[in-house]
C-alpha positions in Angstrom: -20.3 10.5 7.2 -18.5 13.0 5.2 -16.3 11.9 2.0 -16.5 8.2 2.4 -15.6 7.9 -1.3 -12.1 8.7 -0.3 -11.8 5.4 1.9 -11.0 2.5 -0.3 -11.5 -0.9 1.0 -8.1 -2.9 0.9 -8.2 -5.5 4.3 -8.8 -9.1 3.2 -8.9 -11.1 5.1 -12.9 -10.1 5.6 -15.6 -11.9 6.7 -17.2 -13.7 3.6 -14.9 -12.3 0.7 -13.4 -15.4 -0.8 -12.9 -13.4 -4.3 -12.9 -10.2 -6.1 -17.1 -10.2 -6.4 -17.1 -10.7 -3.0 -14.7 -8.0 -2.1 -16.3 -5.5 -4.1 -19.8 -6.3 -2.5 -18.2 -5.9 0.9 -17.1 -2.4 -0.1 -20.6 -1.5 -1.0 -22.0 -3.0 1.8 -19.7 -0.5 3.9 -20.7 2.6 2.0 -17.5 2.7 0.1 -17.2 3.3 -3.9 -13.3 2.1 -4.2 -11.4 -1.2 -4.1 -8.0 -1.2 -3.9 -6.6 -4.2 -6.0 -4.2 -6.7 -4.7 -2.4 -9.6 -6.4 -4.7 -12.3 -5.0 -7.8 -14.4 -5.8 -8.6 -14.4 -9.7 -5.7 -11.9 -9.9 -2.7 -13.5 -8.0 -1.3 -13.6 -11.5 -1.8 -10.9 -14.2 -4.8 -12.6 -15.8 -6.3 -9.9 -18.3 -9.2 -11.8 -19.0 -10.1 -11.9 -15.3 -9.7 -8.3 -14.7 -12.2 -7.4 -18.0 -14.6 -9.7 -15.8 -13.9 -7.8 -12.3 -14.2 -4.3 -14.0 -17.3 -5.1 -15.6 -18.8 -6.1 -12.3 -17.1 -3.2 -10.5 -18.6 -0.6 -13.0 -22.2 -2.3 -12.5 -21.9 -1.8 -9.0 -20.2 1.8 -9.1 -17.1 0.8 -7.7 -13.6 2.1 -8.9 -10.1 0.7 -8.5 -8.1 4.0 -7.8 -5.0 1.8 -6.9 -3.6 -1.8 -7.7 -1.3 -3.1 -5.6 1.3 -5.8 -5.9 3.4 -8.0 -3.5 7.1 -8.3 -5.1 9.9 -9.8 -3.7 13.6 -8.8 -5.1 11.7 -6.9 -8.0 14.2 -7.5 -10.9 13.7 -11.0 -10.9 10.0 -10.7 -11.7 10.0 -7.3 -14.3 7.8 -8.9 -16.7 5.1 -10.1 -14.2 5.1 -6.9 -13.0 4.6 -5.4 -16.5 1.4 -7.6 -16.9 0.3 -6.5 -13.6 0.5 -2.7 -15.1 -1.8 -3.9 -17.8 -4.4 -5.5 -14.9 -4.3 -1.8 -13.4 -5.1 -0.4 -16.9 -7.9 -2.8 -17.5 -9.3 -2.2 -13.8 -9.0 1.7 -14.8 -6.7 1.9 -12.1 -4.3 5.4 -12.6 -1.7 3.7 -10.2 0.4 0.6 -10.2 1.5 -0.1 -6.3 4.4 -2.5 -6.0 7.3 -3.3 -3.4 10.6 -3.5 -4.6 12.6 -6.3 -2.7 9.9 -7.3 -0.5 9.6 -7.8 3.0 12.1 -9.4 5.4 11.4 -10.4 8.7 15.3 -10.1 10.1 17.3 -6.9 9.0 20.4 -8.7 9.6 19.5 -10.7 6.6 19.4 -7.9 4.4 21.9 -5.1 5.7 25.0 -7.0 4.3 23.8 -6.8 0.6 22.1 -3.5 1.2 23.9 -1.8 -2.0 23.4 -4.6 -4.1 19.9 -4.8 -3.2 19.2 -1.5 -3.6 20.8 -1.1 -7.1 18.9 -4.2 -8.2 15.8 -2.4 -7.2 16.3 0.7 -8.7 16.9 -0.6 -12.0 13.9 -2.8 -11.9 11.8 0.2 -10.9 13.1 2.2 -14.0 12.1 -0.4 -16.4 8.4 -1.1 -14.7 8.1 2.8 -14.4 8.6 3.3 -18.0 6.8 0.3 -19.2 3.6 1.5 -17.2 3.6 4.9 -18.1 3.6 3.8 -22.0 0.2 2.4 -21.4 -1.3 5.4 -19.1 -0.4 3.6 -15.5 1.8 5.7 -12.9 4.3 3.3 -10.8 4.0 4.3 -7.2 6.1 3.4 -4.1 5.8 3.0 -0.1 8.3 3.4 2.0 8.9 -0.2 2.8 11.3 -2.7 4.6 15.2 -2.2 5.6 16.5 -0.3 2.9 13.6 1.9 0.9 12.7 3.3 3.8 12.5 6.4 6.3 13.3 9.8 5.0 16.7 9.4 4.1 16.7 5.9 2.8 13.6 7.0 0.6 15.1 10.0 -0.6 18.4 8.1 -1.9 15.7 5.9 -3.7 13.9 9.1 -5.2 17.2 10.6 -6.0 18.6 7.4 -7.8 15.3 6.2 -9.7 15.5 9.4 -12.0 11.7 8.8 -12.4 8.7 11.5 -11.5 7.0 8.4 -9.2 4.5 8.8 -6.9 4.6 8.0 -3.1 2.1 5.8 -1.0 2.3 7.1 2.5 2.2 4.0 4.5 1.0 4.7 8.1 2.5 1.8 9.4 5.4 1.0 7.3 7.7 3.7 8.5 8.3 2.5 12.1 10.4 -0.9 10.4 13.0 1.4 10.1 12.2 3.2 13.3 11.5 6.6 11.7 8.7 9.0 12.1 5.6 9.2 10.1 5.1 12.8 10.2 8.4 13.5 9.7 7.8 11.5 6.1 5.0 13.2 5.3 6.4 16.4 6.0 9.5 15.7 3.8 7.3 14.2 0.8 3.7 15.3 1.2 4.1 17.1 -2.7 4.8 13.6 -4.4 1.9 11.6 -2.2 -0.7 10.2 -4.5 -2.2 7.6 -2.3 -2.4 6.6 1.3 -2.6 3.2 3.1 -4.3 3.3 6.9 -3.1 1.0 9.3 -2.1 0.8 12.9 0.8 -1.2 14.4 2.5 -1.4 17.8 6.2 -2.4 18.9 7.3 -4.7 21.5 10.5 -5.9 22.9 9.6 -9.6 22.0 8.4 -11.7 19.7 6.5 -14.8 21.5 4.5 -16.1 18.3 7.1 -15.2 15.8 4.4 -13.2 13.9 6.1 -9.7 14.6 8.5 -7.9 12.0 12.1 -7.2 13.6 12.9 -3.4 13.2 16.0 -1.8 12.5 16.1 -0.9 16.1 15.7 -4.4 17.1 12.1 -4.3 18.4 9.0 -5.9 16.7 6.2 -4.6 15.3 2.9 -6.1 15.4 -0.4 -5.0 13.6 -2.9 -3.5 16.0 -6.5 -2.5 16.2 -6.9 1.0 14.5 -6.2 3.9 17.1 -4.8 1.2 19.5 -1.2 1.5 18.2 1.6 4.1 17.9 0.5 5.6 14.6 -0.9 9.0 15.1 -3.6 8.6 12.2 -5.4 11.8 12.9 -2.5 14.1 12.9 -1.2 12.0 9.5 -4.4 12.5 7.6 -4.6 16.2 9.2 -0.9 16.8 7.5 -1.8 15.5 4.2 -4.6 17.4 3.9 -2.8 20.7 4.9 -0.5 20.0 2.2 -3.4 19.7 -0.4 -3.8 15.8 -0.8 -7.1 14.8 -2.1 -6.6 11.0 -2.7 -7.6 8.0 -1.3 -7.0 6.2 1.7 -6.8 2.2 1.5 -7.7 0.6 4.7 -5.0 -1.7 5.3 -6.0 -4.1 8.0 -8.0 -7.0 8.9 -11.0 -6.0 11.0 -12.1 -8.6 13.6 -15.8 -8.6 12.1 -18.3 -6.4 10.0 -19.3 -4.2 12.7 -15.7 -3.3 13.9 -14.9 -2.3 10.2 -18.4 0.0 10.1 -16.9 1.4 13.0 -13.7 2.2 12.0 -14.7 3.3 8.3 -17.0 5.7 10.5 -14.1 7.1 12.7 -12.0 7.7 9.6 -14.4 9.1 7.3 -15.0 11.8 10.0 -11.4 12.9 9.7 -11.3 13.5 6.0 
């Protein structure tokens, strides 16, 4: 398998993983040498001492952290917490802090009426977090996400307004929340992509179990087994490579079991 070091483990819940040490062990068992951190387990809060212990264990096992991701809802209300996570990213040796801006919502009609207020609030928070992260050697990066900071035009508006040299996470699934096109998004912003998240999704007309995320077009988006959904994974990777992207791909999906994860790693590594 080629270039497996460009795939990073980022798929909890995962069999046997109950903490960061298990996560590192699982990555190694899959032949991976990178883990994308997330605000969970020992690092649910920005615990600097826990981060130091995790970094030491990762170093002993030859594992790096190419990115640290944080879920944040209404980012302007948790700026200090996100600054703490920037410090955690620095301790882990991660060059990037990725955080959401206004969090995920299940229904666009709850967000659209406050679109402008949420946009301004999010941009203000991003500026402050970006500047602090930069002061400690970490770059804040952002993915197309939700109903406001998404799609080619919506994300372009964000990039213009934030007035910072932010990096982009090309998330292969989130773009479909806005009913936009992944390949169009990559073509528009490939020169700013510094990280990527691989996942697959399906769109349905109904949401019987309530687990689907409602799209701007009124459909419902569900996670899918890799290769079984609508995401053009092969074409997206090809476009990124064509644009000179040589960064990591976080495996953002929950594998059914270890064997299915191994199969996905083998398939995806053949595309890199």
